[in-house]
Structures are given as C-alpha cells and as structure tokens.
C-alpha positions as CSV (number, residue, x, y, z in Angstrom):
1,X,186.3,219.6,72.7
2,X,189.6,219.3,74.5
3,X,189.9,220.8,78.0
4,X,192.8,223.2,78.6
5,X,191.8,225.1,81.7
6,X,190.6,224.5,85.3
7,X,186.9,223.9,85.7
8,X,184.7,227.1,85.7
9,X,181.2,227.1,87.1
10,X,178.2,229.4,87.0
11,X,175.4,229.4,89.5
12,X,171.9,229.3,88.0
13,X,168.7,229.8,89.9
14,X,166.1,228.0,87.8
15,X,162.6,226.7,88.1
16,X,163.2,223.0,87.6
17,X,160.2,221.3,86.0
18,X,159.0,218.6,88.5
19,X,156.1,217.4,86.3
20,X,153.8,218.5,83.5
21,X,150.9,217.0,81.6
22,X,147.8,217.7,79.6
23,X,144.3,216.4,80.5
24,X,141.2,216.5,78.3
25,X,138.1,217.3,80.3
26,X,134.5,216.8,79.1
27,X,132.1,219.4,80.6
28,X,128.4,218.7,80.5
29,X,125.6,220.9,81.7
30,X,122.4,222.7,80.9
31,X,121.8,226.3,80.1
32,X,118.4,228.1,80.2
33,X,117.4,231.2,78.2
34,X,117.1,233.9,80.9
35,X,113.9,235.9,81.4
36,X,112.8,238.1,79.7
37,X,114.7,236.9,76.6
38,X,112.6,235.4,73.9
39,X,112.8,231.7,72.9
40,X,115.5,230.6,70.5
41,X,114.7,229.7,66.9
42,X,118.3,229.4,65.6
43,X,121.8,229.9,67.2
44,X,123.9,232.1,64.9
45,X,127.2,232.0,66.7
46,X,128.8,230.9,70.0
47,X,131.9,232.5,71.4
48,X,133.5,230.3,74.0
49,X,136.3,230.8,76.5
50,X,137.5,229.1,79.6
51,X,139.2,230.5,82.7
52,X,141.0,228.8,85.6
53,X,139.8,230.0,89.0
54,X,141.8,227.8,91.4
55,X,144.6,225.2,91.3
56,X,145.3,223.0,94.3
57,X,148.3,220.7,94.5
58,X,148.0,217.4,96.4
59,X,150.7,214.7,96.3
60,X,151.2,213.7,92.7
61,X,148.1,215.5,91.4
62,X,146.7,218.9,90.6
63,X,143.0,219.8,91.1
64,X,142.0,222.5,88.6
65,X,138.7,224.4,89.0
66,X,137.4,226.9,86.4
67,X,134.5,228.2,84.4
68,X,133.5,227.8,80.7
69,X,131.8,231.0,79.4
70,X,129.5,231.0,76.4
71,X,128.4,234.1,74.6
72,X,125.5,233.0,72.3
73,X,124.0,235.1,69.6
74,X,120.6,233.8,68.3
75,X,117.6,234.5,66.2
76,X,114.5,234.8,68.4
77,X,111.4,232.6,67.8
78,X,109.1,235.5,67.1
79,X,107.5,237.2,64.0
80,X,110.2,239.9,63.8
81,X,113.0,237.3,64.2
82,X,115.1,239.8,66.1
83,X,118.7,238.9,67.1
84,X,119.5,238.5,70.8
85,X,122.4,237.7,72.9
86,X,122.8,235.6,76.1
87,X,125.7,234.9,78.4
88,X,126.0,231.6,80.2
89,X,128.7,229.9,82.5
90,X,129.4,226.3,83.4
91,X,131.8,225.2,86.1
92,X,134.4,222.4,85.6
93,X,136.9,220.5,87.6
94,X,139.9,218.6,86.2
95,X,142.3,216.2,87.9
96,X,145.8,216.1,86.3
97,X,148.2,213.4,87.4
98,X,151.7,214.9,88.1
99,X,154.2,212.5,89.6
100,X,156.5,214.3,92.1
101,X,154.1,217.2,92.7
102,X,153.8,218.3,96.3
103,X,151.7,221.1,98.0
104,X,153.7,224.3,98.1
105,X,155.4,223.9,94.8
106,X,155.0,226.5,92.1
107,X,152.2,225.6,89.6
108,X,151.0,227.2,86.4
109,X,148.1,226.1,84.1
110,X,146.3,227.0,81.0
111,X,143.0,225.9,79.5
112,X,141.7,226.0,76.0
113,X,138.3,225.1,74.5
114,X,138.6,222.4,71.8
115,X,134.9,221.9,71.0
116,X,131.4,222.9,72.1
117,X,128.1,221.3,71.2
118,X,124.8,223.0,72.1
119,X,121.5,221.1,71.5
120,X,117.9,221.8,72.5
121,X,116.7,219.8,75.5
122,X,113.7,217.5,74.8
123,X,110.5,218.9,76.2
124,X,111.8,222.4,77.1
125,X,112.3,224.9,74.3
126,X,114.1,227.3,76.6
127,X,116.7,224.8,77.9
128,X,119.8,223.5,76.1
129,X,122.3,220.7,76.7
130,X,125.9,221.7,76.5
131,X,128.8,219.3,75.9
132,X,132.3,220.9,75.8
133,X,135.8,219.4,75.5
134,X,138.5,221.3,77.2
135,X,142.3,220.8,77.2
136,X,143.9,221.6,80.6
137,X,147.7,221.8,80.8
138,X,149.5,222.0,84.2
139,X,153.2,222.4,85.0
140,X,154.7,222.1,88.4
141,X,158.1,223.6,89.1
142,X,160.5,224.1,92.1
143,X,163.1,226.7,92.4
144,X,166.6,225.3,92.7
145,X,170.2,226.6,92.7
146,X,172.4,224.6,90.3
147,X,176.2,225.2,89.8
148,X,177.0,224.1,86.2
149,X,180.5,223.5,84.9
150,X,180.9,225.9,81.9
151,X,184.5,225.0,80.7
152,X,186.0,221.6,80.0
153,X,188.5,220.8,82.7
154,X,192.2,220.1,81.9
155,X,192.7,216.4,81.2
156,X,189.1,215.8,80.0
157,X,187.3,215.5,76.7
158,X,183.9,217.2,76.6
159,X,180.8,217.5,74.5
160,X,179.2,220.9,75.1
161,X,175.9,222.6,74.4
162,X,174.6,226.2,74.7
163,X,171.3,226.7,76.4
164,X,169.2,229.7,77.1
165,X,167.6,229.7,80.5
166,X,165.4,232.0,82.5
167,X,167.6,232.7,85.5
168,X,165.5,233.6,88.6
169,X,166.6,237.0,90.0
170,X,164.1,236.9,92.8
171,X,160.4,236.6,93.8
172,X,158.1,238.3,96.2
173,X,154.6,238.1,97.6
174,X,152.2,240.7,98.9
175,X,148.7,240.5,100.3
176,X,146.3,243.2,99.0
177,X,142.8,244.2,100.0
178,X,140.8,245.6,97.2
179,X,137.6,247.4,98.3
180,X,134.9,249.2,96.4
181,X,131.4,250.5,97.0
182,X,128.9,250.3,94.2
183,X,125.2,250.5,93.3
184,X,123.0,247.7,92.3
185,X,122.4,248.0,88.6
186,X,119.2,249.8,87.7
187,X,117.7,246.8,86.0
188,X,118.2,244.7,89.2
189,X,116.0,244.7,92.3
190,X,117.4,245.8,95.6
191,X,119.2,243.3,97.8
192,X,117.7,241.8,101.0
193,X,120.1,238.9,101.7
194,X,123.4,237.8,100.0
195,X,123.5,234.1,99.4
196,X,126.8,233.5,97.7
197,X,129.9,235.6,96.6
198,X,132.4,234.4,93.9
199,X,135.4,236.4,92.9
200,X,138.1,236.1,90.2
201,X,141.1,238.3,89.6
202,X,143.2,238.9,86.5
203,X,146.5,240.7,85.9
204,X,146.1,243.3,83.1
205,X,149.5,244.9,83.1
206,X,152.8,244.6,84.9
207,X,156.1,246.5,84.7
208,X,159.4,246.5,86.6
209,X,161.1,249.5,88.2
210,X,164.3,249.0,90.3
211,X,163.6,246.4,93.0
212,X,159.8,246.6,92.5
213,X,157.1,245.2,90.2
214,X,154.1,247.5,89.5
215,X,150.9,245.5,88.9
216,X,147.5,246.5,87.5
217,X,144.6,244.1,87.4
218,X,140.9,243.6,87.7
219,X,138.6,241.9,90.2
220,X,135.2,240.5,89.1
221,X,132.7,239.6,91.7
222,X,129.5,237.7,91.2
223,X,126.8,238.0,93.8
224,X,123.8,235.7,94.2
225,X,121.2,237.3,96.4
226,X,117.6,237.3,97.6
227,X,115.8,240.4,96.2
228,X,113.9,242.8,98.5
229,X,110.6,242.1,96.8
230,X,107.4,240.4,98.0
231,X,108.0,237.1,96.3
232,X,111.8,237.2,97.2
233,X,113.2,235.9,93.9
234,X,116.9,235.1,93.6
235,X,119.0,237.3,91.4
236,X,122.6,237.5,90.3
237,X,124.7,240.6,89.6
238,X,128.4,241.0,88.7
239,X,130.8,243.9,89.0
240,X,134.3,244.4,87.7
241,X,136.7,246.9,89.3
242,X,140.4,247.7,88.9
243,X,143.3,247.7,91.3
244,X,146.9,248.8,91.2
245,X,149.7,247.7,93.6
246,X,153.3,246.6,93.8
247,X,155.5,243.7,95.0
248,X,159.1,244.3,96.1
249,X,161.6,242.0,94.4
250,X,165.3,242.7,95.3
251,X,167.5,242.8,92.2
252,X,164.7,243.5,89.8
253,X,165.6,245.8,86.9
254,X,163.3,247.4,84.2
255,X,164.7,245.2,81.3
256,X,164.0,241.9,83.0
257,X,161.1,239.6,82.6
258,X,158.3,239.2,85.2
259,X,155.5,236.7,85.8
260,X,152.8,237.6,88.2
261,X,150.3,235.1,89.7
262,X,147.2,236.3,91.6
263,X,145.1,234.3,93.9
264,X,141.8,235.3,95.5
265,X,142.1,234.5,99.2
266,X,138.7,235.7,100.3
267,X,135.7,237.8,99.0
268,X,133.0,239.4,101.1
269,X,130.1,241.7,100.1
270,X,128.2,243.7,102.6
271,X,124.8,245.5,102.2
272,X,125.1,249.2,102.9
273,X,121.5,249.7,101.9
274,X,119.2,247.8,99.5
275,X,120.7,249.5,96.5
276,X,124.3,249.9,97.6
277,X,126.9,247.3,98.3
278,X,130.5,247.1,99.5
279,X,133.0,244.5,98.3
280,X,136.2,243.5,100.1
281,X,138.5,241.1,98.2
282,X,141.8,239.8,99.6
283,X,144.3,239.0,96.9
284,X,147.7,237.3,97.2
285,X,150.1,238.6,94.5
286,X,153.3,236.7,93.7
287,X,155.9,238.1,91.3
288,X,158.7,236.1,89.7
289,X,161.5,238.1,88.1
290,X,163.8,236.4,85.6
291,X,166.5,237.4,83.2
292,X,167.6,235.4,80.1
293,X,171.0,233.8,80.3
294,X,173.0,231.9,77.7
295,X,175.2,229.3,79.3
296,X,177.7,226.8,78.0
297,X,177.1,223.4,79.7
298,X,178.9,220.0,79.4
299,X,176.6,217.2,78.4
300,X,179.3,214.5,78.0
301,X,182.7,214.1,79.6
302,X,185.5,211.6,79.7
303,X,189.0,211.6,81.3
304,X,187.8,212.8,84.8
305,X,185.3,211.8,87.4
306,X,182.2,214.0,87.0
307,X,178.9,214.5,88.8
308,X,175.9,215.1,86.5
309,X,172.4,216.3,87.2
310,X,169.3,216.5,85.0
311,X,168.1,219.9,84.2
312,X,164.5,220.1,83.2
313,X,163.8,223.7,82.6
314,X,162.1,226.2,80.2
315,X,164.5,226.8,77.4
316,X,164.0,230.1,75.5
317,X,163.5,229.2,71.9
318,X,163.4,232.9,70.8
319,X,162.1,236.3,71.6
320,X,161.2,239.2,69.3
321,X,158.7,242.1,69.0
322,X,156.7,243.9,66.3
323,X,154.9,247.3,66.2
324,X,151.2,247.5,65.3
325,X,149.5,250.8,64.3
326,X,145.7,250.8,64.9
327,X,143.4,253.5,63.4
328,X,139.7,253.7,63.8
329,X,137.3,256.4,62.6
330,X,133.7,256.2,63.9
331,X,130.7,258.4,64.6
332,X,129.8,259.2,68.1
333,X,127.5,256.4,69.2
334,X,123.9,257.2,70.1
335,X,122.8,258.6,72.5
336,X,126.1,260.4,73.0
337,X,126.4,264.0,71.7
338,X,128.9,265.0,69.0
339,X,132.4,266.1,70.1
340,X,133.5,269.7,70.3
341,X,136.8,269.1,72.0
342,X,138.7,266.1,73.3
343,X,140.0,266.6,76.8
344,X,141.7,263.2,77.5
345,X,142.3,259.9,75.9
346,X,143.6,256.9,77.9
347,X,144.0,253.1,77.4
348,X,141.7,251.2,79.8
349,X,142.8,247.7,78.9
350,X,145.1,245.8,76.5
351,X,144.2,242.1,76.2
352,X,145.5,239.2,74.2
353,X,142.6,236.9,73.3
354,X,144.4,234.3,71.2
355,X,147.9,233.1,70.4
356,X,148.7,230.5,67.8
357,X,152.1,229.0,66.7
358,X,152.8,227.9,63.2
359,X,156.3,227.0,62.1
360,X,158.7,229.9,63.0
361,X,155.8,232.3,63.6
362,X,153.4,233.3,66.4
363,X,150.0,234.8,65.4
364,X,148.5,237.1,68.1
365,X,145.0,238.5,68.4
366,X,143.6,240.9,70.9
367,X,142.1,244.2,71.6
368,X,142.8,247.7,73.1
369,X,140.1,249.4,75.1
370,X,140.3,253.2,74.8
371,X,138.5,255.7,77.0
372,X,137.8,259.2,75.6
373,X,136.7,262.2,77.7
374,X,135.4,265.2,75.7
375,X,133.4,268.4,75.7
376,X,130.0,268.0,73.9
377,X,129.1,270.1,70.9
378,X,126.0,271.5,72.7
379,X,125.1,274.8,74.2
380,X,125.8,273.6,77.8
381,X,129.1,272.0,76.7
382,X,128.8,269.2,79.2
383,X,131.6,266.7,79.6
384,X,131.0,263.2,78.3
385,X,132.9,260.0,78.0
386,X,132.9,257.1,75.5
387,X,134.7,253.9,75.1
388,X,135.9,252.2,72.0
389,X,137.5,248.8,71.4
390,X,140.1,248.4,68.7
391,X,140.8,244.8,67.7
392,X,144.3,243.8,66.4
393,X,145.9,240.8,64.7
394,X,149.6,240.5,64.1
395,X,152.4,238.0,64.0
396,X,156.0,237.8,65.2
397,X,158.6,235.6,63.6
398,X,160.4,233.3,66.1
399,X,162.8,230.9,64.5
400,X,162.3,227.4,65.9
401,X,158.8,228.1,67.2
402,X,156.6,225.0,66.9
403,X,153.0,224.1,67.8
404,X,152.8,223.0,71.4
405,X,155.5,225.3,72.8
406,X,154.7,227.8,75.5
407,X,154.1,231.4,74.4
408,X,154.3,234.6,76.5
409,X,152.9,237.7,74.9
410,X,153.4,241.2,76.3
411,X,151.5,244.0,74.5
412,X,152.4,247.6,75.5
413,X,150.8,250.8,74.2
414,X,153.5,253.2,73.2
415,X,151.2,256.0,71.9
416,X,147.5,256.9,71.8
417,X,145.7,259.9,70.4
418,X,142.2,261.0,69.5
419,X,141.0,263.7,67.0
420,X,137.4,264.9,66.2
421,X,136.1,266.3,63.0
422,X,132.4,266.9,62.6
423,X,130.5,263.8,63.9
424,X,133.6,261.6,63.5
425,X,136.2,260.6,66.1
426,X,139.5,259.1,64.9
427,X,141.6,257.0,67.3
428,X,145.3,256.0,66.7
429,X,147.1,253.6,68.9
430,X,150.7,252.4,68.5
431,X,151.2,249.0,70.1
432,X,154.4,247.1,70.7
433,X,153.8,243.3,70.9
434,X,156.7,241.3,72.4
435,X,156.6,237.5,72.1
436,X,158.7,234.9,73.9
437,X,158.5,231.2,73.0
438,X,159.8,228.6,75.4
439,X,159.9,224.8,75.5
440,X,160.7,222.3,78.2
441,X,164.3,221.3,77.9
442,X,165.8,218.2,79.5
443,X,169.6,217.9,79.6
444,X,172.1,215.9,81.7
445,X,174.8,218.5,82.6
446,X,178.1,218.3,84.6
447,X,177.9,220.1,88.0
448,X,181.2,219.1,89.4
449,X,184.5,217.3,88.4
450,X,187.3,215.5,90.2
451,X,190.6,214.2,88.8
452,X,190.3,210.6,87.6
453,X,192.0,208.0,89.8
454,X,195.4,206.9,88.6
455,X,195.3,204.0,86.1
456,X,196.8,200.8,87.6
457,X,198.8,198.6,85.2
458,X,199.0,195.1,86.8
459,X,202.4,193.5,85.9
460,X,202.3,191.2,82.9
461,X,198.8,192.2,81.9
462,X,197.4,194.4,79.1
463,X,195.0,197.2,80.0
464,X,192.6,199.5,78.0
465,X,193.7,203.1,78.2
466,X,191.7,206.2,77.2
467,X,193.9,208.6,75.3
468,X,194.1,212.1,77.0
469,X,194.8,215.4,75.4
470,X,198.6,215.7,74.6
471,X,199.2,212.0,74.8
472,X,201.8,210.2,72.6
473,X,203.0,206.6,72.6
474,X,206.3,207.8,74.2
475,X,204.5,209.6,77.0
476,X,202.1,206.7,77.6
477,X,205.1,204.3,77.7
478,X,206.9,206.5,80.2
479,X,203.7,206.6,82.4
480,X,203.4,202.8,82.6
481,X,207.0,201.8,82.4
482,X,206.7,200.0,79.1
483,X,208.1,200.7,75.6
484,X,206.8,202.4,72.5
485,X,207.5,199.2,70.5
486,X,205.3,197.2,72.9
487,X,202.4,199.6,72.5
488,X,202.7,199.7,68.7
489,X,202.7,195.9,68.6
490,X,199.6,195.8,70.8
491,X,197.8,198.3,68.5
492,X,198.6,197.3,64.9
493,X,195.6,199.1,63.5
494,X,196.3,202.5,65.2
495,X,198.3,205.3,63.7
496,X,200.7,206.6,66.4
497,X,200.8,210.0,64.6
498,X,197.0,210.4,64.7
499,X,196.0,209.8,68.3
500,X,192.8,211.5,69.3
501,X,191.6,212.2,72.9
502,X,189.0,209.6,73.8
503,X,190.6,206.8,71.7
504,X,191.1,203.5,73.5
505,X,194.4,201.7,73.0
506,X,196.0,198.6,74.5
507,X,198.9,199.1,76.8
508,X,201.0,196.0,77.8
509,X,202.2,196.3,81.4
510,X,205.8,195.4,82.1
511,X,206.5,192.1,84.0
512,X,207.1,192.3,87.7
513,X,210.6,193.0,88.8
514,X,212.8,190.5,90.6
C-alpha cells in the first residue's frame, strides 16, 4: 500500500496479554459413602465438574485453588438393589508458571475435567480412591492505552491488516455485603458451635444500562459445625442464596459487552439459636465494559522511521446468536396438588453447562430453571409453587472458530409462559443465545512515525536507494545531482518505466567539485 496522507492514529484501551498457559493437575483423594447411605455394589454414572474458588498472583506464577465435584449414581449392595445418589467434593491447588505476571494484574482462569477414575479402596467397602486429571488455563492481562497508526503516511510504503479488538470503555469495582437468615435443614441437628465456613460466589446474569452494570448472582456457603447433641458429632450443611447489585462504569451503554468478576472477601455465620443461622458474606464485584472495534493497523513500513510495539490481545474471531424455543409438558409432581390457575411464572436461573468448538461452529448446552406459582385445584385453593428445569442444546455458526479458542456465551430469556390443562402443565421458554469467540492475537504494529533522515550520497560512490512513491529516474537524478543515464547504466536489469515503491536501485554519486 502506498501512503498518500499524513499519519492518522487511533487510541485503543486494551487488555494486553502479559502471559498465559495451561497446566494439567492430577487430583487424588478418598471419598466415603455418607451415612445412612447403603454400600455401593456398582457405580452407574459419575457427573463431574470443577470450579475455581481463588486465584492468587505472585511474581511469574498463579496459584489456583478450587474444588472437584462428583455426583455419583450407584446401585446399592442390598437385596432390592435400589439406586442411590451421593455428592462428594475434593479440593485442588494448581501452580501455573506465567512469566511477567505480577500481583495486582487482571487474571482470568478456567478449569475442565479431562478424566476421573473411581476405584474401591482395599479393606473398606465404603471408601473409594479418586484420581482426576484437570486442565487449568490462566491468562494474565494488563490494561494499556496504545495509539496505533491507522493510515500509511506520505512517503512510506506499508503493509496493513485489519484487526477486531475489545476496546475497554471502562471498569468499576464495588464491595457488597450479602446477608441472609435461614433455618438449619430439618434433617440436620441443631448447631452448638461453628468450626469452619467456606463460601463461593457465581454471577448468574448481568446487563448494562447507561453508565451502570446490573449484576445478579448466587452465594453458596458451606458450614462445618458441632451438633448440639450428647455425643457432639460434626455435621455439614450448605445454603445457596441470591443477590442483586450494580457497579457504576462511566461510558457504559446497553449494547456493549461486559465481564464481571466476583471475589469472596470474607464469610461469617452466626448462631441466632440452635436451629437458625445468619450468614454475612462480603463480595468484591469488578465489571469490565468493552466494545468491539475494527481497526486498520500497519504491520510493516518502509520509507520513514517508525516505532512499533507488540500487541498481544484478544482478537474477536466472530460473534453471532441463535434463538431456541423450549417446550415441556409434565404432570404436577407428587406431592404437589394439581393446578387450577397459574398466578406467576418466572425464570430463576439460566446456566450454560458446556461449550464445545468444532470447525466454524460452537455447540452450547445448558438449562433454564423456571419457577411457577399457582392456585391448587382443591377446595381451599391454597397457593403452591413448583420448579422445573428445561435443558437445552443448540449451536451457533462462527466462521473461523477452532478448538482451543476462547468462548463467551450469553443466554438471555426473551419470553416465558405457563399453561395448565387437567393434571398437565406446559412451559414455553424462548431463549436467545449469543456466542463470541476470541483468540490471542500477536501483532507488531506501528505506533508512531517520523520522516526518514535525508539520504547522503558521498561523492564518487554508489549508494543503494529505496524507491519512494512517485519516484522516477529523472526525479532521483535531480535529488542526488547525477544523470538519468548514469542511473540506467548502474541498473541494467531495471525497467525505468516500471519502478515500484520499495524497489532498491543503485545511484552513482557525482564526483566532488573542484
């Protein structure tokens, strides 16, 4: 490309990738069939998932802590061979080497379960050895302002590329205290003393209004406690509750993209009485608002002095959406009474459980949790509620998407309804699933230019000269005080009528005068 105008620049605020890497982690541990569950004869299925609880950056390294959750369905070792379910968790810690990482930088991570092996422990029929292989990916970024040159300057020859970047509009943080009082579950004994409290938080929904990000999420607390019973056994209970809040981000608009990180800063549980507890959880919410920008950048330049910098950013491969219609007809579950009239239907949760990229396509799995409030078909016409989970599977075509790229999926419920006829309830949900695929892009781009220093032609010598836009042999001869004939004789294999910017020719310098 030949430059014809003065340099133009555009300021980008981007999250420069400092370092990223993937580490495989082997998790080993033991799980025990909880009382009063029967012994295991045969494991039928194991659902496994992993969650990151904490990421700490130290110089050149990330320390990732999380939990592996196993949902095991098994046939009991008893005459009736009934089917049972048990839930177990194992903790893990991963160390990921990240050259250049420093405390305070922005860090994101994801974990996936590659394989799980469960075998019975020798000598104890109720204990099992677990070996799991996890893949932990960590990326560290730092926000930077970069002024990129977007037009080839006059007198230069340029190679240009078009990149799509997530321009950072702004970010904001907010500390939130989430509190809730709740009863100890009926099947659990009352609490005498709390031994340990663990809390995790998850963002379930986020949306932007002008200059503000609205955030919905859940907090799950796990409490290890001494029971108020004569033998003082140790028990565990967990409780999940919802929260809604906002973070102010100047410049945010509804059609922009947003990422929200949540961190549990502290979690306390107090005993109100033996059967009632109060949880106070302090969260730190951080919202990053971005907008996609398509920018022309110069990746190679000749003819002028230029300063280049290396951009290492998330390049948007593509973004698209699809609409999914979910319908489910079911009988009112026992022991709920039949429905006379539906009062209200709301969506409690929309969650993506799996994403997978195949060439040019992203496959998405998840579920929608629907809450229905209704009048019972009984003489007292009492009001009841029920919940129903609707699973979905869909795909979105994204040209250029390949396995290993990053995927951001945003499901939004656009419509929900419920109808009742006889003992049956019919739910209908219209879901919009938006998918954005990104990959780490590394480009050396021009950030500033300056005129090239004048070419010196030492008397009596021959120099190499880079042809500039608009150059002819006559113009070059005038510039250096030589003749067209001398230049032609020095370049017998060059066609004077077909000079191209960037060509290198020989120019004989005239002898010194006098």
